[in-house]
N, C-alpha and C positions, 0 to 999 in steps of 0.2 A: 450698718444696714441690716434690717430686719429680712427674715426669710418665713414664707408660710409653711407650715406643717399641719398635721391632722392628728388630733388626738383621740384615740379611742377608749371611751369610759365605759367600764361594765360595773354598772350599779347593782348592788343586790335589791333594792327597792324601785328604783325608778328605771329600771331595764337598761338598755343601752344605748348610747349616743355616739356621734363623730362630731367634734368640734374643730373648727377653723382658727387656728392660733399663729401669732406673730413669735416668732424665735429670735433671741438676740444673736445666739451663737449656739454650736453644738460640739461634742465630741463624740466618738464612736459609740459611747455609753449613755450620754446626758444631754439633754437639752437646756437651755437657760431662757428663762421667760421674763419678761417685766411685770413685777408684781407692786403695783403702786409706784413708790420712788425706789425702790429695792430690787435687786435681780435674784431670782429664784432658780434654783436648780432642779431638774427633775429628770428622774431616770428614763430612758428610753422604753424599757420593758419591765413591768412589774406584774404583780398578779391582778391589778383592776385598771390598769392603765397601758396603751400600747401608743408610741409614736411613728406616725408614718409619713412619707413625702407627698403622697398624694390620697384624695378622698376615696379614690377606686382601690387603692391598695388596702386602706382600713376596711373598705365594705368586703373585700373578697376575703380578708382575714377575718372578719366578723362572721360573715356568711359559712366559711368553713367550719369555723369554731361552733356556730349554732347547729350546723347540719349534723357535727358530730355528737351533741349534745341531743338532738332529736333521734338520731340512730341508736344512740344507747338507751334512751327512755324506751324507744320502740321494743328494742330486744326486751328490755327487762319487762314490759308490759306483756309481751308474748309469753315469757317464763313464768310470771305470775298468774296470767289467764290458764297457762295448763295445770299450774300447782293448784290453783282455785279448782278446777274442774276435778283433778285426782281426788282432793280432800272432799268434794263432795260426793264422788263415786265411794269413798269407804263405806264399808258397812260393817255394823258391830257383829262379831263372831259368836257372841252370846245371845243374840237375838234370833229367836226361833223363826226359820223360813217354812212356809208352805209347802 
């Protein structure tokens, strides 16, 4: 008998998606899915894929991950903005001043 799981896929080009998938069986670290006539083993946790028991668990994980990326980008932007203003404020000491 199969079980429904949710596979979070983190694409570099196509964005992120949560797929509803049938799983044949699972271990603590792997799931087994039907791939045509064969059974294929997939790790539950990888760099670009994560498996979850519910869609909501996958969504909460994804939301937390994207929020962290956003927060990091906002900090980087603020730092770069300050650095840009600092560079713009530089004055050539060899230029005569009135």
